[in-house]
N, C-alpha and C positions, 0 to 999 in steps of 0.2 A: 566456421563461420556463424555468428548469430545474425538470423535475419530479422528484420522488424517484426513480421508477423508471428514469429516464435513466441512472443508474450501472450498470446491468445491462442495459437495453434499447438504450440508445443511448449507449454507452461513449466513442465519438470527440467527440460532444457534450458529455458529461460532463466529458472531459478538456480541451476547449477553455476550459470555464469557468475553469481553473486559468491557463491562458494568458493571458486576457483580464483575469481579476480577482486580483491577488496575495494578496488578503485571503481568497480561497477556501480557500487553505491552511491558515490561521490557524483559519478556521471548520471546517473536516474536522478539524483537530487536536483543537480543544476540543469537538466532537462526538463522537469516537470514541477518542481517545488514539493515541498514537503507533503502536503495533503495527498496530492495527485500521486506523487511518488510512493506513498504509503498505500495508497488505493489500489496501485498497479502492483506492489507486491503482494497485498493482502489478496486481490482477485487472483491471482495467479496461484497462489497458496490454496486457496479456494478449490481451483479447478484439478488439482493434482490430488484431492483427499479422494478416498473409498468412496464417499457418497459427494460427488463432486457438485458444486454452485457456481454460478456466474456472479454473484452479488455477496460480498463481504458484509458481517455484523461490524458494529461498532467497535466491539472488543478484538475483531481481527484488525481492525484498520488502527487502532491504539497500539496494539503489538507491532504492527509493521512500523508505524511512527516512531515508536520508543527504539527499535531496534535500528532503523535508519539513522536518527539522532546519536544513537550510541557510537555506531560505525563510522559517521562522519565527525564526531566531536564536537555536536550541537548539545544545547541545553535541553533537557528533556521535560521542559516547562511548556509544552505545546497545550494549548485549550483545545480540548474536544470539541467546543463549539464552533470554534474557526474550522478545525479540521472538518466538520460535517458541511458547514456553510460553504466552504472551498468546493467540496465535492458536489454538492447541490448546485451551484453555481456552474460546474462544469457538466452538468447533468449526468453526474454518475450516482446510481441508486445505492442505498447503504440500509442493511437492516438495522433499525434502530428499536431498543427497548421500549416498551409503552409508555415507561416512565421518564424518558429521556426529556431533557429541559436544557436546550441549547445555550440559555443564559446563565447556567449553572456553573 
């Protein structure tokens, strides 16, 4: 059984759920929306790396959003500026490149 806190306390186990159950992507997307769901995936992946971090980069957010879109059959044409803005509105920090322009 996966507990709600597993996402932050046991990110490896939380991520394993997605490998074992393809419907988990759809549930995550329905629960959080694309930007927040991608952020949650990216953050969990950051936490399981040998040099773990709690804040994902823009590249990690984009990779997670692309994977989510692919797994649930959405168009991959999401605007990075919208993803960044949605995360900012939710108070979720991101590591952005110095040259990032949200309007681009």
